[in-house]
Short mmCIF file of the C-alpha atoms (twelve columns), coordinates in Angstrom:
data_MODEL
# 
_entry.id   MODEL 
# 
loop_
_atom_site.group_PDB 
_atom_site.id 
_atom_site.type_symbol 
_atom_site.label_atom_id 
_atom_site.label_alt_id 
_atom_site.label_comp_id 
_atom_site.label_asym_id 
_atom_site.label_seq_id 
_atom_site.Cartn_x 
_atom_site.Cartn_y 
_atom_site.Cartn_z 
_atom_site.pdbx_PDB_model_num 
ATOM 1   C CA . MET A 1   0.127   0.037  0.045   1 
ATOM 2   C CA . ASP A 2   1.196   3.439  -0.944  1 
ATOM 3   C CA . ARG A 3   0.550   5.375  2.293   1 
ATOM 4   C CA . PHE A 4   0.178   8.826  0.609   1 
ATOM 5   C CA . GLU A 5   -2.092  7.576  -2.133  1 
ATOM 6   C CA . ALA A 6   -4.322  5.872  0.494   1 
ATOM 7   C CA . ILE A 7   -4.576  8.961  2.530   1 
ATOM 8   C CA . ALA A 8   -5.205  11.169 -0.458  1 
ATOM 9   C CA . ALA A 9   -7.992  8.787  -1.368  1 
ATOM 10  C CA . PHE A 10  -9.484  9.002  2.193   1 
ATOM 11  C CA . ARG A 11  -9.285  12.850 2.128   1 
ATOM 12  C CA . ALA A 12  -10.941 13.075 -1.248  1 
ATOM 13  C CA . VAL A 13  -13.873 10.891 0.050   1 
ATOM 14  C CA . VAL A 14  -14.455 13.014 3.126   1 
ATOM 15  C CA . GLU A 15  -14.205 16.231 1.149   1 
ATOM 16  C CA . ALA A 16  -16.358 15.037 -1.774  1 
ATOM 17  C CA . GLY A 17  -18.926 13.258 0.460   1 
ATOM 18  C CA . GLY A 18  -18.659 9.851  -1.216  1 
ATOM 19  C CA . PHE A 19  -16.545 7.474  -3.129  1 
ATOM 20  C CA . THR A 20  -17.942 8.202  -6.604  1 
ATOM 21  C CA . ALA A 21  -17.366 11.897 -6.304  1 
ATOM 22  C CA . ALA A 22  -13.867 11.249 -4.923  1 
ATOM 23  C CA . SER A 23  -13.223 8.881  -7.874  1 
ATOM 24  C CA . ARG A 24  -14.016 11.674 -10.383 1 
ATOM 25  C CA . ARG A 25  -11.978 14.297 -8.266  1 
ATOM 26  C CA . LEU A 26  -8.958  12.040 -8.285  1 
ATOM 27  C CA . HIS A 27  -9.451  10.735 -11.822 1 
ATOM 28  C CA . VAL A 28  -9.007  7.061  -10.756 1 
ATOM 29  C CA . PRO A 29  -11.464 4.148  -10.846 1 
ATOM 30  C CA . LEU A 30  -14.007 3.876  -8.083  1 
ATOM 31  C CA . ALA A 31  -12.721 0.470  -7.205  1 
ATOM 32  C CA . THR A 32  -9.250  1.853  -6.643  1 
ATOM 33  C CA . VAL A 33  -10.550 4.641  -4.348  1 
ATOM 34  C CA . SER A 34  -12.446 1.996  -2.330  1 
ATOM 35  C CA . ARG A 35  -9.470  -0.358 -2.098  1 
ATOM 36  C CA . ARG A 36  -7.092  2.312  -1.053  1 
ATOM 37  C CA . VAL A 37  -9.414  3.523  1.905   1 
ATOM 38  C CA . SER A 38  -9.929  -0.082 3.016   1 
ATOM 39  C CA . GLU A 39  -6.257  -0.727 3.066   1 
ATOM 40  C CA . LEU A 40  -5.757  2.433  5.074   1 
ATOM 41  C CA . GLU A 41  -8.339  1.329  7.653   1 
ATOM 42  C CA . ALA A 42  -6.888  -2.148 7.723   1 
ATOM 43  C CA . ALA A 43  -3.309  -0.723 8.354   1 
ATOM 44  C CA . LEU A 44  -4.477  1.656  11.070  1 
ATOM 45  C CA . ALA A 45  -6.911  -1.129 12.580  1 
ATOM 46  C CA . VAL A 46  -9.729  1.465  12.850  1 
ATOM 47  C CA . ARG A 47  -12.850 2.376  11.028  1 
ATOM 48  C CA . LEU A 48  -12.482 5.773  9.462   1 
ATOM 49  C CA . LEU A 49  -15.788 6.042  7.545   1 
ATOM 50  C CA . ASN A 50  -19.264 5.154  8.369   1 
ATOM 51  C CA . ARG A 51  -20.944 3.823  5.009   1 
ATOM 52  C CA . THR A 52  -24.557 3.745  4.414   1 
ATOM 53  C CA . THR A 53  -26.594 3.578  1.117   1 
ATOM 54  C CA . ARG A 54  -27.186 7.240  1.157   1 
ATOM 55  C CA . ARG A 55  -23.942 8.851  2.359   1 
ATOM 56  C CA . VAL A 56  -20.389 8.364  3.735   1 
ATOM 57  C CA . ALA A 57  -19.236 10.385 6.698   1 
ATOM 58  C CA . PRO A 58  -16.133 10.111 8.910   1 
ATOM 59  C CA . THR A 59  -16.179 8.585  12.233  1 
ATOM 60  C CA . ASP A 60  -15.009 10.445 15.372  1 
ATOM 61  C CA . VAL A 61  -11.583 8.754  14.745  1 
ATOM 62  C CA . GLY A 62  -11.814 9.494  11.146  1 
ATOM 63  C CA . ARG A 63  -12.468 13.168 11.501  1 
ATOM 64  C CA . GLN A 64  -9.491  13.388 13.669  1 
ATOM 65  C CA . PHE A 65  -7.250  11.544 11.254  1 
ATOM 66  C CA . TYR A 66  -8.743  13.673 8.317   1 
ATOM 67  C CA . GLU A 67  -7.675  17.045 10.068  1 
ATOM 68  C CA . ALA A 68  -4.164  15.654 10.798  1 
ATOM 69  C CA . SER A 69  -3.626  14.170 7.365   1 
ATOM 70  C CA . ARG A 70  -4.997  17.180 5.479   1 
ATOM 71  C CA . ARG A 71  -2.411  19.394 7.277   1 
ATOM 72  C CA . ILE A 72  0.319   16.944 6.324   1 
ATOM 73  C CA . LEU A 73  -0.789  16.661 2.596   1 
ATOM 74  C CA . ASP A 74  -1.067  20.511 2.390   1 
ATOM 75  C CA . ASP A 75  2.336   21.043 3.855   1 
ATOM 76  C CA . LEU A 76  3.775   18.454 1.523   1 
ATOM 77  C CA . GLY A 77  2.056   19.978 -1.496  1 
ATOM 78  C CA . GLU A 78  3.162   23.422 -0.619  1 
ATOM 79  C CA . ALA A 79  6.730   22.264 -0.040  1 
ATOM 80  C CA . GLU A 80  6.713   20.579 -3.463  1 
ATOM 81  C CA . ARG A 81  5.433   23.793 -5.127  1 
ATOM 82  C CA . ALA A 82  8.068   25.981 -3.337  1 
ATOM 83  C CA . ALA A 83  10.760  23.613 -4.467  1 
ATOM 84  C CA . ALA A 84  9.539   23.792 -8.087  1 
ATOM 85  C CA . GLY A 85  9.371   27.496 -7.963  1 
ATOM 86  C CA . GLU A 86  5.585   27.828 -8.093  1 
ATOM 87  C CA . SER A 87  5.211   29.924 -4.917  1 
ATOM 88  C CA . SER A 88  5.441   33.031 -7.073  1 
ATOM 89  C CA . ASP A 89  2.319   31.994 -8.921  1 
ATOM 90  C CA . PRO A 90  -0.155  30.823 -6.189  1 
ATOM 91  C CA . ARG A 91  -2.817  28.467 -7.258  1 
ATOM 92  C CA . GLY A 92  -5.685  26.253 -6.001  1 
ATOM 93  C CA . GLU A 93  -8.963  26.645 -3.938  1 
ATOM 94  C CA . PHE A 94  -9.745  27.708 -0.386  1 
ATOM 95  C CA . VAL A 95  -12.798 28.593 1.734   1 
ATOM 96  C CA . VAL A 96  -13.359 31.775 3.458   1 
ATOM 97  C CA . THR A 97  -16.265 32.574 5.976   1 
ATOM 98  C CA . ALA A 98  -17.448 36.119 7.304   1 
ATOM 99  C CA . PRO A 99  -20.563 37.568 8.938   1 
ATOM 100 C CA . ILE A 100 -23.212 38.261 6.262   1 
ATOM 101 C CA . VAL A 101 -23.192 42.058 6.240   1 
ATOM 102 C CA . PHE A 102 -19.486 42.629 6.761   1 
ATOM 103 C CA . GLY A 103 -18.819 39.929 4.058   1 
ATOM 104 C CA . ARG A 104 -21.155 41.694 1.511   1 
ATOM 105 C CA . LEU A 105 -19.984 45.293 2.191   1 
ATOM 106 C CA . HIS A 106 -16.264 44.738 2.665   1 
ATOM 107 C CA . LEU A 107 -14.905 41.254 1.946   1 
ATOM 108 C CA . VAL A 108 -16.712 40.632 -1.527  1 
ATOM 109 C CA . PRO A 109 -15.138 43.913 -3.060  1 
ATOM 110 C CA . VAL A 110 -11.636 42.684 -1.826  1 
ATOM 111 C CA . ILE A 111 -12.198 39.208 -3.043  1 
ATOM 112 C CA . ALA A 112 -13.260 40.396 -6.578  1 
ATOM 113 C CA . THR A 113 -10.039 42.479 -6.886  1 
ATOM 114 C CA . PHE A 114 -7.939  39.575 -5.691  1 
ATOM 115 C CA . LEU A 115 -9.460  37.051 -8.085  1 
ATOM 116 C CA . ALA A 116 -8.603  39.384 -10.932 1 
ATOM 117 C CA . ARG A 117 -5.092  39.619 -9.724  1 
ATOM 118 C CA . PHE A 118 -4.660  35.797 -9.174  1 
ATOM 119 C CA . PRO A 119 -6.410  34.012 -12.036 1 
ATOM 120 C CA . ALA A 120 -5.269  30.586 -10.741 1 
ATOM 121 C CA . ILE A 121 -7.062  30.762 -7.436  1 
ATOM 122 C CA . ASN A 122 -10.678 30.035 -6.703  1 
ATOM 123 C CA . ILE A 123 -12.547 31.003 -3.501  1 
ATOM 124 C CA . THR A 124 -15.657 29.753 -1.796  1 
ATOM 125 C CA . LEU A 125 -17.094 32.479 0.397   1 
ATOM 126 C CA . LEU A 126 -19.419 31.389 3.047   1 
ATOM 127 C CA . LEU A 127 -21.571 34.308 4.705   1 
ATOM 128 C CA . ASN A 128 -23.118 33.264 7.983   1 
ATOM 129 C CA . ASP A 129 -23.783 35.045 11.181  1 
ATOM 130 C CA . ARG A 130 -23.603 31.842 13.197  1 
ATOM 131 C CA . PRO A 131 -20.265 30.823 14.840  1 
ATOM 132 C CA . VAL A 132 -18.602 28.164 12.686  1 
ATOM 133 C CA . SER A 133 -15.767 25.624 13.387  1 
ATOM 134 C CA . LEU A 134 -12.866 25.912 10.936  1 
ATOM 135 C CA . ILE A 135 -12.209 22.215 11.548  1 
ATOM 136 C CA . ASP A 136 -15.719 20.808 11.439  1 
ATOM 137 C CA . ASP A 137 -16.864 23.055 8.544   1 
ATOM 138 C CA . GLN A 138 -13.606 22.603 6.578   1 
ATOM 139 C CA . ILE A 139 -12.830 26.460 6.373   1 
ATOM 140 C CA . ASP A 140 -9.432  27.819 5.660   1 
ATOM 141 C CA . LEU A 141 -9.916  31.337 6.720   1 
ATOM 142 C CA . ALA A 142 -12.463 33.119 8.872   1 
ATOM 143 C CA . LEU A 143 -13.191 36.811 9.450   1 
ATOM 144 C CA . ARG A 144 -14.042 37.115 13.083  1 
ATOM 145 C CA . ILE A 145 -15.564 40.041 14.828  1 
ATOM 146 C CA . GLY A 146 -14.774 40.134 18.607  1 
ATOM 147 C CA . GLU A 147 -12.093 38.708 20.921  1 
ATOM 148 C CA . LEU A 148 -10.756 35.345 19.798  1 
ATOM 149 C CA . GLY A 149 -11.040 32.565 22.474  1 
ATOM 150 C CA . ASP A 150 -9.617  29.833 20.376  1 
ATOM 151 C CA . SER A 151 -5.942  29.343 21.058  1 
ATOM 152 C CA . SER A 152 -5.440  27.119 18.023  1 
ATOM 153 C CA . LEU A 153 -6.027  29.986 15.612  1 
ATOM 154 C CA . VAL A 154 -3.416  32.343 14.121  1 
ATOM 155 C CA . ALA A 155 -5.014  35.651 13.669  1 
ATOM 156 C CA . THR A 156 -4.098  38.993 11.833  1 
ATOM 157 C CA . ARG A 157 -5.880  41.945 13.188  1 
ATOM 158 C CA . VAL A 158 -7.369  44.132 10.323  1 
ATOM 159 C CA . GLY A 159 -9.121  46.667 12.324  1 
ATOM 160 C CA . ASN A 160 -11.926 47.474 14.851  1 
ATOM 161 C CA . VAL A 161 -15.677 48.186 14.754  1 
ATOM 162 C CA . ARG A 162 -17.809 49.868 17.389  1 
ATOM 163 C CA . THR A 163 -21.391 49.513 18.524  1 
ATOM 164 C CA . LEU A 164 -23.468 52.613 17.720  1 
ATOM 165 C CA . VAL A 165 -26.810 53.842 18.999  1 
ATOM 166 C CA . CYS A 166 -28.524 55.846 16.223  1 
ATOM 167 C CA . ALA A 167 -31.989 57.268 15.136  1 
ATOM 168 C CA . ALA A 168 -33.419 59.132 12.193  1 
ATOM 169 C CA . PRO A 169 -33.295 62.998 12.262  1 
ATOM 170 C CA . GLY A 170 -37.132 62.966 11.990  1 
ATOM 171 C CA . TYR A 171 -37.591 60.739 14.950  1 
ATOM 172 C CA . LEU A 172 -35.300 62.903 17.138  1 
ATOM 173 C CA . ALA A 173 -36.955 66.019 16.087  1 
ATOM 174 C CA . ARG A 174 -40.283 64.514 17.367  1 
ATOM 175 C CA . ARG A 175 -39.036 62.847 20.561  1 
ATOM 176 C CA . GLY A 176 -35.869 64.726 21.408  1 
ATOM 177 C CA . THR A 177 -32.236 63.613 21.425  1 
ATOM 178 C CA . PRO A 178 -31.062 61.354 24.355  1 
ATOM 179 C CA . ALA A 179 -28.025 62.952 26.131  1 
ATOM 180 C CA . ARG A 180 -27.339 59.963 28.346  1 
ATOM 181 C CA . PRO A 181 -28.240 56.260 28.402  1 
ATOM 182 C CA . ALA A 182 -30.781 56.712 31.128  1 
ATOM 183 C CA . ASP A 183 -32.711 58.968 28.721  1 
ATOM 184 C CA . LEU A 184 -33.605 55.746 26.542  1 
ATOM 185 C CA . ALA A 185 -36.324 55.008 29.100  1 
ATOM 186 C CA . ARG A 186 -38.546 57.534 27.408  1 
ATOM 187 C CA . HIS A 187 -37.722 56.548 23.860  1 
ATOM 188 C CA . ASP A 188 -38.948 53.747 21.607  1 
ATOM 189 C CA . CYS A 189 -36.159 51.364 20.675  1 
ATOM 190 C CA . ILE A 190 -35.656 48.812 17.969  1 
ATOM 191 C CA . ALA A 191 -33.758 45.711 19.328  1 
ATOM 192 C CA . PHE A 192 -31.522 43.663 17.123  1 
ATOM 193 C CA . THR A 193 -31.290 40.165 18.668  1 
ATOM 194 C CA . GLY A 194 -27.920 39.454 17.019  1 
ATOM 195 C CA . LEU A 195 -26.189 42.141 19.101  1 
ATOM 196 C CA . ALA A 196 -27.966 42.595 22.235  1 
ATOM 197 C CA . GLY A 197 -31.202 41.587 24.094  1 
ATOM 198 C CA . SER A 198 -34.532 43.160 23.622  1 
ATOM 199 C CA . ARG A 199 -34.897 44.417 27.328  1 
ATOM 200 C CA . GLU A 200 -31.404 45.993 28.115  1 
ATOM 201 C CA . TRP A 201 -28.558 47.673 26.334  1 
ATOM 202 C CA . PRO A 202 -25.046 47.824 27.698  1 
ATOM 203 C CA . PHE A 203 -23.222 51.137 27.974  1 
ATOM 204 C CA . GLN A 204 -19.929 52.314 29.463  1 
ATOM 205 C CA . ILE A 205 -20.552 54.897 32.206  1 
ATOM 206 C CA . GLY A 206 -17.373 55.975 33.850  1 
ATOM 207 C CA . ARG A 207 -15.317 52.811 34.259  1 
ATOM 208 C CA . LYS A 208 -18.129 50.480 34.594  1 
ATOM 209 C CA . ARG A 209 -20.355 48.527 32.373  1 
ATOM 210 C CA . HIS A 210 -24.082 49.285 33.006  1 
ATOM 211 C CA . MET A 211 -27.187 47.495 31.642  1 
ATOM 212 C CA . ILE A 212 -29.822 50.195 30.672  1 
ATOM 213 C CA . ALA A 213 -33.481 49.050 30.390  1 
ATOM 214 C CA . ILE A 214 -35.078 49.958 27.103  1 
ATOM 215 C CA . HIS A 215 -38.560 49.895 25.676  1 
ATOM 216 C CA . ALA A 216 -38.402 47.741 22.430  1 
ATOM 217 C CA . ARG A 217 -41.226 48.731 20.175  1 
ATOM 218 C CA . LEU A 218 -39.830 46.400 17.660  1 
ATOM 219 C CA . VAL A 219 -37.486 43.340 17.824  1 
ATOM 220 C CA . VAL A 220 -35.898 42.165 14.613  1 
ATOM 221 C CA . THR A 221 -33.366 39.490 13.676  1 
ATOM 222 C CA . THR A 222 -31.091 41.264 11.261  1 
ATOM 223 C CA . ALA A 223 -29.146 44.453 11.351  1 
ATOM 224 C CA . GLU A 224 -30.486 45.589 7.989   1 
ATOM 225 C CA . ALA A 225 -34.077 45.380 9.383   1 
ATOM 226 C CA . ALA A 226 -33.192 47.320 12.438  1 
ATOM 227 C CA . ILE A 227 -31.437 50.032 10.471  1 
ATOM 228 C CA . GLU A 228 -34.411 50.341 8.043   1 
ATOM 229 C CA . ALA A 229 -36.898 50.661 10.869  1 
ATOM 230 C CA . ALA A 230 -34.782 53.417 12.406  1 
ATOM 231 C CA . ILE A 231 -34.602 55.151 9.119   1 
ATOM 232 C CA . ALA A 232 -38.421 54.871 8.886   1 
ATOM 233 C CA . GLY A 233 -38.686 56.580 12.242  1 
ATOM 234 C CA . VAL A 234 -39.724 53.714 14.388  1 
ATOM 235 C CA . GLY A 235 -37.201 54.661 17.094  1 
ATOM 236 C CA . VAL A 236 -33.585 54.298 18.343  1 
ATOM 237 C CA . THR A 237 -31.471 51.255 17.477  1 
ATOM 238 C CA . ARG A 238 -28.017 49.815 18.392  1 
ATOM 239 C CA . VAL A 239 -25.966 48.132 15.712  1 
ATOM 240 C CA . LEU A 240 -22.379 47.585 14.609  1 
ATOM 241 C CA . SER A 241 -20.577 50.637 12.997  1 
ATOM 242 C CA . TYR A 242 -20.019 48.870 9.546   1 
ATOM 243 C CA . GLN A 243 -23.642 47.844 9.443   1 
ATOM 244 C CA . VAL A 244 -24.839 51.516 9.663   1 
ATOM 245 C CA . ALA A 245 -22.054 53.354 7.975   1 
ATOM 246 C CA . ALA A 246 -23.828 54.032 4.739   1 
ATOM 247 C CA . ALA A 247 -27.009 55.409 6.485   1 
ATOM 248 C CA . ILE A 248 -24.947 57.696 8.557   1 
ATOM 249 C CA . LYS A 249 -22.972 59.008 5.606   1 
ATOM 250 C CA . GLU A 250 -26.204 59.648 3.790   1 
ATOM 251 C CA . ARG A 251 -27.578 61.252 7.056   1 
ATOM 252 C CA . ARG A 252 -30.464 59.045 7.173   1 
ATOM 253 C CA . VAL A 253 -29.561 58.248 10.764  1 
ATOM 254 C CA . ARG A 254 -27.469 60.126 13.432  1 
ATOM 255 C CA . PRO A 255 -25.225 58.402 15.844  1 
ATOM 256 C CA . LEU A 256 -26.080 59.041 19.586  1 
ATOM 257 C CA . LEU A 257 -24.486 58.654 22.956  1 
ATOM 258 C CA . ARG A 258 -20.872 58.446 21.585  1 
ATOM 259 C CA . ASP A 259 -19.485 59.195 24.955  1 
ATOM 260 C CA . PHE A 260 -20.888 56.038 26.396  1 
ATOM 261 C CA . GLU A 261 -19.542 53.468 23.921  1 
ATOM 262 C CA . PHE A 262 -17.425 50.471 24.794  1 
ATOM 263 C CA . GLU A 263 -13.841 50.002 23.613  1 
ATOM 264 C CA . PRO A 264 -13.555 49.114 19.897  1 
ATOM 265 C CA . ILE A 265 -14.257 45.403 18.943  1 
ATOM 266 C CA . PRO A 266 -11.406 43.791 17.217  1 
ATOM 267 C CA . VAL A 267 -11.765 42.321 13.635  1 
ATOM 268 C CA . HIS A 268 -9.339  39.477 12.686  1 
ATOM 269 C CA . LEU A 269 -8.568  37.115 9.783   1 
ATOM 270 C CA . ALA A 270 -7.921  33.865 11.481  1 
ATOM 271 C CA . HIS A 271 -6.737  30.439 10.188  1 
ATOM 272 C CA . LEU A 272 -5.742  27.217 11.915  1 
ATOM 273 C CA . SER A 273 -2.127  27.007 13.137  1 
ATOM 274 C CA . GLY A 274 0.195   24.996 10.927  1 
ATOM 275 C CA . ARG A 275 3.771   24.538 9.941   1 
ATOM 276 C CA . LEU A 276 3.275   25.932 6.527   1 
ATOM 277 C CA . ILE A 277 0.792   28.562 5.283   1 
ATOM 278 C CA . PRO A 278 -0.251  27.544 1.514   1 
ATOM 279 C CA . ALA A 279 0.930   30.134 -0.956  1 
ATOM 280 C CA . LYS A 280 -2.686  30.715 -2.063  1 
ATOM 281 C CA . LEU A 281 -3.652  31.674 1.586   1 
ATOM 282 C CA . ARG A 282 -0.615  33.765 2.241   1 
ATOM 283 C CA . ALA A 283 -1.253  35.589 -1.043  1 
ATOM 284 C CA . PHE A 284 -4.848  36.384 0.153   1 
ATOM 285 C CA . LEU A 285 -3.668  37.491 3.628   1 
ATOM 286 C CA . ASP A 286 -1.064  39.742 2.210   1 
ATOM 287 C CA . PHE A 287 -3.554  41.186 -0.317  1 
ATOM 288 C CA . ALA A 288 -6.719  41.542 1.916   1 
ATOM 289 C CA . THR A 289 -5.122  42.809 5.196   1 
ATOM 290 C CA . PRO A 290 -4.140  46.329 4.152   1 
ATOM 291 C CA . ARG A 291 -7.368  46.778 2.038   1 
ATOM 292 C CA . LEU A 292 -9.534  45.667 4.904   1 
ATOM 293 C CA . ARG A 293 -7.707  48.012 7.244   1 
ATOM 294 C CA . SER A 294 -8.167  50.874 4.945   1 
ATOM 295 C CA . ARG A 295 -11.889 50.157 4.653   1 
ATOM 296 C CA . LEU A 296 -12.422 49.838 8.379   1 
ATOM 297 C CA . GLN A 297 -10.466 53.134 9.162   1 
ATOM 298 C CA . SER A 298 -12.921 55.055 7.057   1 
ATOM 299 C CA . ALA A 299 -15.869 53.706 9.092   1 
ATOM 300 C CA . PRO A 300 -17.705 56.003 11.463  1 
# 
C-alpha cells in the first residue's frame, strides 16, 4: 500500500462526500478509491468512515485523522510547489467565511479584486452570522468580529468596529435627542437580537459597564431590518458601525451617545495554526489585510 495515495483517497472521500465523487476528483477508478481506503483502515486497525446507502461520513476517529492528514498533505504539496518555484504563482482553492453584512460590504469587493489579480485561485465564500468551526466546517480562513477565544487560531488583526446607537433625524425632532443612556427610558427602541437583548442595552458609564433598560417597540433578527426601521422613524436602534455606516454617511440616521460606547471590537482574519501556510492563503492574507484595514479606518 502506498500510504500517501491511501491518505489522499481518504481525504477526497471525506471532502467530496462519497466514493464516486472522490473517484471523479482524483481521476482514478471507483474500485481503486475504495481499495485504498479499505487498506488504510486495515493498516490503522480502525474504522475511518461510516458507510450507508445514502451517504459516507467520517467517524470520530476518522475526523481527527482527516484533520491531521489534511495538514500533512497540504504542507507536502506546498513544499513541493516551493521547491519547484511555483510559490510565485499561487494556485488552488480555499474557503473563507465571514458575517453576512460585513462580507457583503467589505469582503466581496476585496475578493473580487484579488481574483482578478490571481487567475489561478478560486474561492468559496460562506456568509453566515452563526459561529462556525474551521475544523468541522472545513474552512481555511475566517473573518471574526470580537475577541478570539480559540488558542488554535493564528490571527491577523485588520481593524476595529464599534457599537453605535442611532436614530433618524425626523424621529429625534419629534422625540428629542437622548443625552445619556438613562434617557432611553422615554424613547421607543428597535432591538436587534444578533447584538443585544430586547430588554437591556449595555453602556460604558465611567469605568463600569451598566445595563440600561429599554422599551423595545420592535424586535428584529437582522441588522438591516433594524437600520431600515430606524430610518423609517420607528425609534432608536443599536448596531455595529460597519452595518450602519452608509446610512450615517447619507444622513438618514445620526449616531447618539458616543461618549458611552465600549472599547472598539477587534476584527481578525484567522486560520488554523500549521507549519506552512499555503501560498494561495498567504497571497490572500497579504492582499486582503491592508485593504480591509483601509476600509475599516474610514468607518464612523
